[in-house]
Structure formats: C-alpha cells, structure tokens
C-alpha positions in Angstrom: 29.2 16.6 37.6 32.9 17.1 38.2 33.9 18.1 41.7 35.8 21.4 41.8 38.8 22.1 44.0 36.6 24.4 46.1 34.1 21.6 46.8 37.0 19.2 47.7 38.3 21.7 50.2 34.8 22.1 51.8 34.4 18.3 51.9 37.7 17.9 53.7 36.4 20.2 56.4 33.2 18.2 56.6 31.1 20.9 55.0 28.6 20.3 52.2 28.3 23.0 49.6 24.5 23.8 49.5 24.8 24.7 45.8 26.3 21.3 45.1 23.4 19.6 46.8 20.9 21.7 44.8 22.7 20.8 41.6 22.7 17.1 42.5 18.9 17.2 43.2 18.4 19.0 39.9 20.4 16.4 38.0 18.4 13.7 39.7 15.2 15.2 38.7 16.4 15.7 35.1 17.4 12.0 34.9 13.8 11.0 35.4 12.9 12.7 32.1 14.0 11.6 28.7 14.3 15.2 27.5 15.5 18.5 28.9 13.3 21.6 28.6 14.3 25.2 28.9 13.7 25.3 32.6 16.0 22.3 33.1 18.7 23.9 31.0 18.6 27.1 33.0 18.7 25.2 36.3 21.8 23.2 35.2 23.5 26.3 33.8 22.9 28.2 37.1 24.3 25.2 39.1 27.3 25.1 36.8 28.0 28.8 37.5 27.5 28.4 41.2 29.9 25.5 41.4 32.6 26.4 39.0 36.2 26.5 40.2 36.9 30.2 40.9 40.5 29.6 39.8 39.3 28.0 36.5 35.9 29.6 35.6 33.8 28.4 32.7 35.0 29.9 29.5 32.6 32.6 28.3 32.8 31.5 24.7 31.7 28.0 25.6 28.8 29.3 27.7 27.6 31.5 24.9 27.9 28.5 22.5 25.8 26.3 24.8 23.1 29.0 25.2 23.0 29.5 21.4 22.8 25.8 20.8 19.9 25.3 23.3 18.1 28.4 21.9 18.4 26.9 18.4 17.0 23.5 19.5 14.2 25.1 21.5 13.3 27.2 18.5 13.2 24.2 16.2 11.0 22.3 18.7 8.6 25.2 18.9 8.6 25.5 15.1 7.8 21.7 14.7 4.9 22.1 17.1 3.6 25.1 15.1 4.0 23.2 11.8 2.2 20.2 13.3 -0.7 22.3 14.3 -0.9 23.9 10.8 -0.7 20.4 9.2 -3.5 19.2 11.4 -5.6 22.2 10.5 -5.0 21.8 6.8 -5.7 18.1 6.9 -9.0 18.6 8.6 -12.2 18.9 6.5 -14.2 22.0 7.2 -17.9 22.1 7.5 -18.0 23.9 4.1 -16.1 21.1 2.5 -18.4 18.5 4.0 -21.5 20.4 2.8 -20.3 20.0 -0.8 -21.1 16.3 -0.5 -24.8 16.9 -0.1 -26.7 15.8 -3.2 -23.8 13.7 -4.5 -23.5 9.9 -4.5 -20.7 8.3 -2.6 -19.2 4.8 -2.5 -18.9 3.5 1.0 -19.3 0.3 3.1 -22.9 -0.7 3.3 -25.5 -3.4 2.4 -28.5 -1.3 1.3 -28.7 0.1 -2.2 -31.3 1.9 -4.3 -31.8 1.5 -8.1 -30.4 4.0 -10.5 -32.7 6.0 -12.8 -31.7 3.6 -15.5 -32.4 0.6 -13.3 -30.1 -1.8 -11.4 -27.2 -1.0 -9.1 -23.4 -0.8 -9.2 -21.0 -1.4 -6.4 -17.8 -3.0 -5.4 -16.5 -5.8 -3.2 -13.5 -5.0 -1.0 -11.3 -8.1 -0.7 -8.8 -8.6 2.1 -6.9 -11.1 0.0 -6.8 -12.9 -3.4 -10.0 -15.0 -4.1 -10.8 -17.7 -6.5 -14.5 -17.2 -6.2 -16.4 -14.0 -5.4 -20.2 -13.8 -5.3 -22.7 -10.9 -4.9 -26.2 -11.8 -3.8 -29.0 -9.2 -4.2 -32.2 -9.6 -2.3 -35.4 -7.6 -1.9 -37.0 -6.3 1.4 -38.5 -9.7 2.1 -35.2 -11.5 1.8 -36.0 -13.2 -1.5 -33.0 -13.6 -3.8 -33.3 -11.5 -6.9 -29.9 -12.0 -8.5 -26.7 -13.7 -7.8 -23.6 -12.3 -9.6 -20.5 -14.4 -9.9 -17.3 -12.3 -10.2 -15.0 -15.3 -10.5 -11.4 -15.0 -9.4 -10.3 -11.6 -8.1 -7.1 -10.1 -6.7 -7.0 -8.5 -3.3 -8.5 -5.0 -3.3 -11.7 -3.7 -4.8 -13.6 -5.7 -7.5 -16.5 -3.9 -9.3 -19.8 -5.2 -10.4 -22.8 -3.8 -12.3 -26.3 -5.3 -12.1 -28.8 -4.3 -14.8 -31.9 -4.6 -12.5 -33.3 -7.9 -13.8 -33.8 -11.0 -11.7 -32.4 -14.5 -12.3 -35.6 -15.2 -14.2 -35.4 -12.1 -16.3 -38.0 -10.0 -14.6 -37.6 -6.3 -13.6 -36.6 -6.1 -9.9 -38.0 -2.6 -9.3 -36.4 0.3 -7.5 -35.5 -1.3 -4.2 -34.2 -0.8 -1.6 -32.1 -3.9 -2.2 -29.9 -5.7 0.2 -26.4 -6.7 -1.0 -24.5 -9.5 0.5 -21.0 -10.5 -0.6 -18.9 -13.7 -0.1 -15.4 -14.6 -1.2 -13.2 -17.7 -0.9 -9.8 -18.9 -2.0 -9.9 -22.6 -2.9 -12.5 -23.2 -0.2 -11.0 -20.9 2.4 -13.1 -17.8 3.3 -11.6 -14.5 2.4 -12.6 -11.3 4.2 -14.9 -9.2 2.1 -16.9 -6.0 2.5 -19.8 -4.7 0.4 -19.4 -1.2 -1.0 -22.5 0.5 -2.3 -23.3 3.8 -4.1 -25.7 5.9 -2.2 -26.8 9.6 -2.1 -25.7 12.0 0.7 -28.8 13.5 2.3 -27.2 15.9 4.8 -24.2 16.7 7.0 -24.0 16.8 10.8 -21.3 18.4 13.0 -20.8 16.4 16.2 -19.1 18.0 19.3 -15.7 16.7 18.3 -15.9 18.8 15.1 -15.5 16.0 12.6 -18.4 16.1 10.0 -20.5 13.1 9.4 -22.4 12.4 6.2 -26.0 11.0 6.4 -26.1 8.5 3.5 -29.4 7.0 2.3 -29.8 3.4 3.4 -26.4 3.4 5.1 -26.6 6.0 8.0 -23.9 8.3 9.2 -20.6 7.9 7.5 -17.2 9.5 8.3 -15.6 11.4 5.4 -12.6 9.1 5.8 -14.8 6.1 5.0 -15.9 7.5 1.6 -14.1 5.4 -1.1 -15.2 7.5 -4.1 -17.6 10.3 -5.0 -19.9 10.2 -8.0 
C-alpha cells in the first residue's frame, strides 16, 4: 500500500500510525488466501479510508465503482454456487426414478446369467482395447463348460454375443444360472475385458448417502451409474 504524506510525517516523528499497522496485518492475512471474500474487501476498503491522504482523499466515483464491481463479482459467485446446487439436484436420481427399474432387465457388469424364456442368454464383452481374439465361456453351476463362443477380432468397446442355449454337443443347457467368463487378447497379449450380463432388477434400496442401489438377480447391488442399458 502506498504511504501517504500523513504517514510519512508521523514516521519522521517516530510514531507508527495504528491504522497503518492494522491495514498491514489485514493485507498479510489476505495474502495467505488465493481469493478475497466480502469481509476481506470491506477490511481493505476501511483501511484505505483510514489511511487516505486528507489533502488528496479517494475519489468518490472510484470508490463507488470499486464497490459496484465487488458487488457484481460476489453476486456472480453466489449465483454460480446456487446453479451448481441446482445442477447437482437435477443430476441426482430420485427414489421414484430408481423404483421404475424394478421388474426391468438391465445390462451391467457380472458373471451370473439366467436363461431367457426362449432359452439361452445374451450379453456383451467390454474391451479396454482392440482384440484379435475374444472368447466367451459359459459354464453350469458345477463348473462344467457348456459352450464356448468365439467372437473373433473386435474393436475396443462393447462386443455383443447371443447364445441359443445349446451346449457344444447340441444338448439343451437348461435355465441356469450360468457363469459367464470372458477372455480377450491382441496377437497373444492379454486385453482387459469385462463380462456384461442381462439380469432382472428385484428391488431398490436407499442407503444413508441417498444414492439408490438396484438389487439385480445373480449380480447383487448395482449403482445406477453402472447400468449400461435397460431392457
């Protein structure tokens, strides 16, 4: 802060202006923060008024402009906070929205699948990268392999498959539950892969944090954000 003629005169007499010391302390405190709030602004403005040169006071027009500018910035900051809260509320899924999933079938990460009414299952393999060979192995509850599907080369992303419910020897596999395991490689190098299965939603629970969880048959509790698709 610029030293006024009044302060210079006091200093020459060996007297420290108490207001100047307060202003210096306020400025030091303000420097520890990356932003100035309304309280900081009022403290600095008061210090400016207390330490202004009585022969050259702060121009009223400039002071009003400063106050108007700060008021505008403070208003914008408050508005941003309010809009952020509204956006969070709108983005959140309500209990009513979550309840609408009950009775529907969702596609989500899992390894347990049940047969459709027409027999067999459908699902997807989520690939972290391009693959030259993708395989889906379906086993029964005892771990015996029922069917191995070869999806061939697939690009990164989700690759779909559909099993008609017959085993490798042509017999009917039954209603399950089935265990689905996926594997992918790119010219011998393993590619990250995740099994996505279709399963019915049994119920919805509301934990203390307020984020609904779907109870999915054979999968367990699933976040709404983990649902890839709804059937």
